[in-house]
C-alpha positions in Angstrom: 25.5 10.9 -0.1 26.7 9.5 3.1 26.7 5.8 3.7 25.2 4.7 7.0 23.7 1.5 8.1 19.9 1.2 8.4 18.0 -1.8 9.6 15.3 -1.1 7.0 17.1 -0.3 3.7 13.8 -0.4 1.7 12.6 2.5 3.9 15.7 4.5 3.2 15.2 4.0 -0.5 11.6 5.3 -0.4 12.6 8.3 1.8 15.3 9.3 -0.6 13.1 8.8 -3.6 10.2 10.7 -2.1 12.5 13.6 -1.1 13.0 14.6 -4.7 10.1 16.2 -6.5 10.9 15.3 -10.2 11.2 11.5 -9.8 8.1 11.5 -7.6 6.1 13.5 -10.2 7.2 11.2 -13.0 6.3 8.1 -11.1 2.8 9.5 -10.1 2.2 10.3 -13.8 3.0 6.7 -14.7 1.3 4.8 -11.9 -1.8 6.9 -10.9 -5.0 6.1 -12.8 -6.3 8.9 -15.1 -9.3 9.4 -12.8 -7.0 10.2 -9.9 -4.6 12.4 -11.9 -7.6 14.4 -13.1 -8.2 15.4 -9.4 -4.5 16.3 -8.7 -2.3 19.1 -9.6 1.1 17.4 -9.7 2.8 20.7 -10.5 1.9 21.9 -7.0 3.9 19.1 -5.3 6.4 20.3 -2.7 8.9 18.5 -0.6 8.5 19.0 3.2 10.7 17.7 5.9 9.5 15.6 8.8 7.2 12.6 9.2 3.6 12.3 10.2 4.2 8.7 11.5 
């Protein structure tokens, strides 16, 4: 992983974390309420590049 300066290090952490499917799936399993998880297929998650912001 290259080290480069970012004025928003917290943003860089989230972007890195969300770019990997397994840690994201594990976290969603832990933090989402059961009612929401029942509506989701976490096995269908896929990583896509880009930003909608």
